[in-house]
Structures are given as C-alpha cells and as structure tokens.
N, C-alpha and C positions, 0 to 999 in steps of 0.2 A: 697548665703550661701554655696559657694563651699568648705569652710574649716570647716564646722560645725562639722564634725566628728573628727577633729584633736585634739581638746582640750576639748570641752564641753562634757557633759555626758547625757545619756538617762537613766532614771530610769524606770524599768519594774516591774510590780506588777501582780502576778498571784495567786488569792485566790483559794484554794481547800477546800474540805469539812472539814478537820481538820488541815489545814496548809495554810500558805501564802508564796509563793516563791517570792523573790525579787532579782533583779540584777541591777548592774550599768554597762553601756556599753559605751565605747568610740568608736563611730561609731558602727561597728558590732563586736568589740573586747570586750569580757567580762573581766572586771577588778575586779568584786566582785559579788558573788552570795551566797545566804543563804536561807535555808528553815526554816521558823518560825513555830514550831509545837505547837498545842494547845491540852490540855487534854479534855476528855469528861466533866469533872467537870467544867472546865473553860467555855465551850460553853453551858453547861446545863442551865445556868442562863438566857440565851437569848431565849425567846419564838419563835422568827422568825429569819431567817438568816439576814434580813435587820437590826435587832437589834444589830448585832455584829459589825456594821459599825465603831463606835467610838473605840471599843476595838481593832479591827484589824488595824485601821489607826494608833493608838498610838503604837501598837507593831512594825509596819513598821518604824515609826519615831524613836523609841527607838533603833532599830537595826541599822538604818542608822547613828544615833549619835555616836554609838560605833565604827564605821568604821574610824572616824577621817576625813572623806571626807565631805567638806562643801557642803550644798545644793545649795550654790551660783554657784557651778560648773555645775549645771544642765541646759540643754537646752530644755528638754521636758520630760513629764511623760506619760507613756502608761500603761493601765490596760487591763487585759483579758476581752473581751467583754462578756456580759451575755445574758440572754434569752429575747432579744428584739423582735420586729416584724421582719418577714423575710425581709432580705435586700441583695442587691448584695455584693459580696466580695470587700474588700479594706480596706483602713485606714480611720477611721472616727474621726473627732474632737468631743470631748465630749461636747455636747451642752446641753441646758436646756431640750430638748426633750428626749435625751438619759437618763439624770438623772431622769426625770419624770418616764419613762417607767421602768428603773431599780428599782426605789423605789417601783413602783406599782407591779412589777413582772408580766408584761403583758402576758408572756408565762410560768410563774411558778417561784418558788423560787429556786435559786441555788447560791452557794458561788461565782461563777464567776460574778454574778450581782454586787458584791462589788468592782470589779476591776476598772471599769470606774469611780465609785463614789469616791473612794479613790484617784485615779489619778487626777481627776478634783480638788478635795479639796487641795491636796498638790501643784498642779501646780498653782492654782489661788492665793494661799498665796505667791507664788514666782513670780507672773506675767508671767507665762509660759504657752504654749499650752499643752493640754492634749489630748490623743487619745485612741481609741481601735482599734484592728486589727482583721479582719476575725473571728467574733464570730461564735459560733456553729449554729446560725440561718441563716447563709449565704444560700441564695436560688437563684440559677441562672438556674434552670431547664428550658429546652425548653417546650413549651406548650404540645407537643406530649408526653413528658416524664411524664406528670402528670396523664395520663390515667392509671388506674389500672385493669379495668375489671368490676368494680362496681362504679357507680357515687357517691355512699355514702362514698366511701373510696378512695379519690384521693391520689396520691403518694406525699410525702413530702420530702424535702431535709433536712436531719439531718446527718451530717458527721464530720470528723475530719478536718474542714475547715482550721484552723490555720496552722496545720502541712502540709496538702496537698498543700496549696497555697505557704507556705514558701519553700518547696523543689522544687516546680514548678519554682519559681523565681530563685533558685540556679541553677537548671538545665538550665534555659534559659541563665543565665550568662555563664555557661560552654559551651553551644552550640553556644554562640555568637549571639543570636537573642532575640528580645523582647518577653516576655511571651505572649503578645497579638498577636504575629504572629505564635505561635506554636500550634500544636495538641499534647497533652500529655495524657497519662493514668497514674494516680497516685494511688498506692495501699498502704493504711495505714494498717500496720500489727501489731496489738497490742491485748489488751484484747478484743477489738472490731475491726472488719475489715471492712473498707469501700474502695471502688474502684471507682474513679471518672474519667469521660471523660472531659478533659479540652480543650475546643475549643476556640482558640484565646482569652484567658484570662477569660473565663467563664466555670464553671463546669455545663455543660448542661445535664449531667446524672450522678447519683451516687446512690448506694444502701443505703437504710435506715438501717444501721447496728444495730441501737438500737431497732427497732421495727420489726425485723425479716426478712429483705430482705438480699439476697446475701449469701456468704459463712458462714459456721459455723466458730466460732473463739475459742480461748482458753476457753471462758466461756459463749458464746452465741450460741443458737441453729441454728441461721440462717434461711434460707427459708425452710419451711416445707409444706407438702401437706395439703392444707387448710381443705379438707374434713376429712382426718384422724385426724387432730388436733381438729377440731370441735367435732368429736365424742368422743375423749378422754376428752375434757373439759366438755361436757354435761353429761358425765358418773358420775360426782360427786365424783370421786376418790380423787380429790384435790380441795382446795379452790382457789378463784381467786388469792389471794396473793401467794399461793404455786405454782400455774402455772406460775405466773410472775417470781418468783425466779427460777423456773425450766428452763424457756426459756432464762432469762438473769441473769447469775450468776452460774447456775448449769448445763448449756447446753454445747454443743461443746466438747472440749477435756476433760473437767471436767466430763461430762456424760460418756464418753468412757473410760477414764483412771483414774479418780479420782483426777487429778491435772491440774492446768492451767499454771504450771511452765515449760517454754520451756526448761530450763536447765535440769530439772528432766526428761522430755521426752527424751532429747538427751542422758542422762545417761542410761535410760532404753533401748533405741535402741542399744546403744553400748554394752549393756549386753545381747543383743539377744532377747529382748521383742518384739515379732512379733505383738502383739495386739497394743502396743504403736506406733510401726512403721506404721502399717496400718492406724491408726487414723490420725497420723501426715501427712502421704502421702495423705490421703483423703482431709485434710484441704488445703494442697498445691494445689491439683487437683481442688478443688472448687474455690480457688483464681484465678488460671489460667483460669478457665472457665469464671469467672466474667470479667477478663481482656479481654478475647476474645470477650465478648458481648460488651464491651466498644469500641473495635476496629471496630465492626460492626456499632455502633453509629457514629463513625468518618469516616465511609465509607472506612476503611482500610488505610486512610492517617494519619499515626501516626509518629511523629518525635522521640519519645522516650517513654519507659515505665519506670516509677520510682517506686522503692520499698523502703518503709520507715517504721518507727515504730520500736518497741523493737524487734520484731521477725526478722527484717532485719539484726540483728547481727549474726543470725544462718546461717552459710554457707550451711548447708545441706538443710534447708527449702528453702532458696533462690534458690539453684540449682534445687530443685524439681519443683519450679514454672518456673524458667527460661528455662528449657529444653522444656517446653510446649509452651512458648510464645515468644521465641527469634526470631522466624520467622516474628513476627509482626513489630518489631522495635528494635533498640539498647536498652539494659536494663541497667539502671543506679541505683545504690544502695546508699541510704542515711539512714544509721542505726540511730535509736533513734528518740526521739521526744523532741527537745529542745524548749519548748514553750517560755521561756524568750527570747532566741535568736531570735525566730521568731517574737515576738512582737517588739524587738529593730530593727530588719531588716526592718520591715514595716515602722516604724517611720523614720528610716534613709533614706529610699527611698523618703519620703515626704520632709524631711529637705534638701536633696540634689537636689530636683527638678525633680526627676525621676518619680514621681507619684503625682497626685493631691489628697489632702485630701477630703473626701466626707462629705456631710452634711446629718444627719439623721433627718427625719421629722415624 
C-alpha cells in the first residue's frame, strides 16, 4: 500500500462533551476540519452518553455531505478511543470486543466512547477498516512503577496518551530513529499536565495528572501532602463534591491567581504582577522537577525532552522549564494538541506498513 496516502482519504472523528471534531486527511495532510457543536438542549434529551450515538453519527454524515467530498474517496475511518480496559499504546482495529466494551462503558461513560463506535459503523457501510489510536486508557507502566506506598492504592496510568505518543513519533522522525529505539521524556502542558518516560516505545512511567500526581497545572492542584489534605477533608469544611472541584478545576493557577488562562497570566506578568509571576514560575519549576524524575527512571539515558500542549506556545513558560532541564537532553517543542492529526498519523503508519494494527480482546 505504498501509495495509500497520495489519493485516498482518512476520516478522523473525535467526540467531546458538547462537540464532535471531524477531519479529512490525505495521508497526514489535513484537507478539511470542522467542529460540530451541540447545545445543552440538544443533548439533554439523551439520558446517557451512549444514547447520543445515532444523533452524533448523523451530524457527522450531514457535515460530510456538505463538503462535496464523496465518502467513496475514504480509505479508512478512525475514532478517538474511549474508556476501554487498560491496554498498551498503538493503533487498534475496531473489533466486536471494542464495540462491546464501549457500549458497556467498562471504565465509565465518556463522549470519547462514541468515537470508535461511529468510526466502525461508517467504515462498515463502506467496506473499510476502522481504528482507534492511543486511547486515554493506555497503560504501559513497569511493574515497579505501580507501587505507591499503600497496597490498597496502586498507581494507575492516566495521561494524555494520544498527544504524547503522536509527538514522540514526530520527534523520532526528526531524529532519524524508530520510536522503539529511543528514550524520550514527553511533557504535555495543558489544563492538565502529564510527564511520561518513553522507553523504547513504551511509557514506563507517567504521573496521574487527573487524580493528583505530579505538578500543579492551570486548574489542577497536583501532588499534595497526603496528611495535610486528609486533615482538611475530614474537617468537614467542604463536601466531597466541593473538594473534588477544588482539586480538579479550581486548583493550581486558578487557586493562586483566579484564572487558568495562560495569556492572561502573561499579560499580568508584563504588567508587573509579581504574584502571577511567582505562581507561573512555580508551575514551570514543578514541571522541570517531574522531568528530572523521569530522567532518573531512564537512568539518565535520554535522547530528547519534548514539550507539547497549549502552554508550549508560551515562550516564557518554555524557557523557565528549559533552563532547568536542558542539561538532561536536547529540548524539542511541539506546541498545541492536534488530536485529529494524531489520529490520522496513527492510521497512516498502519496503512503504510510502518506499524501493525493491534487487536483488542
């Protein structure tokens, strides 16, 4: 299939809580992208997320019909992977087992569960293969990394797998080596921050940025002293729901500055706001410290450190991190988080024979 990317198209589908992003790619070149947005009233009639399936699929097909591009030009369809069982990273064919577990919501309900289902349905009608790529449940931790200090609370892998893996593959191309032969540290810098140690194609260590490990972020509190936190929780000053919101949503920069907007923070710093600068610098400091811990996991043998995500657009923030970690390895910056492109790139690697599609069971 050496010429698969020259004429045929890949359709990528990424459902979010109130939108569905779709894109058509010729190889890894985007030729059409659109975000389909839904009102709260439109979604309110569906008791569960899975009940939105037909509504969302039809909205995708209607949008594609308006492009004037025939679906006969498609070669494959890829959807955002959902909350499946923990699996190694990679590109997976959407098989019956994936569809079953996405329907059941084996690890919970999330809009991304619809991605693989819609991709499978559209592809099946056209006689094409369908895929998911590096869902959030990617788990490649080494056994030693699962120890937390309490047997009742083993560590889990929850991170920005799609973006981390995508930029790791891009860096491997730039470095002229297979991803599977490199040691990389990848820091995703967004509303949540996760830093992963990529050892020969596997993320053997990564902080659980959703549940409180690692650096604080624009809106998450990050790692806290467990004893102090426990005493605050049992004090009864806040309900469980209020604490959850305080830790994820109202923590981090929001707690210190009242905003999670990096551009607003940059404006305040330029206006001489020392409190905003100190909080921003502290976040960069904690990211650098997390990168240093990943360097220890990789025994100091690191080919490159990759900085990605929305905050990677901020030269000041990147410079504050880089000055502390540049001694570890060359720093490569990949701003943003283009999930549709990441999905298409994964499928393109399979179609071109550079990677084997995996089977979920």
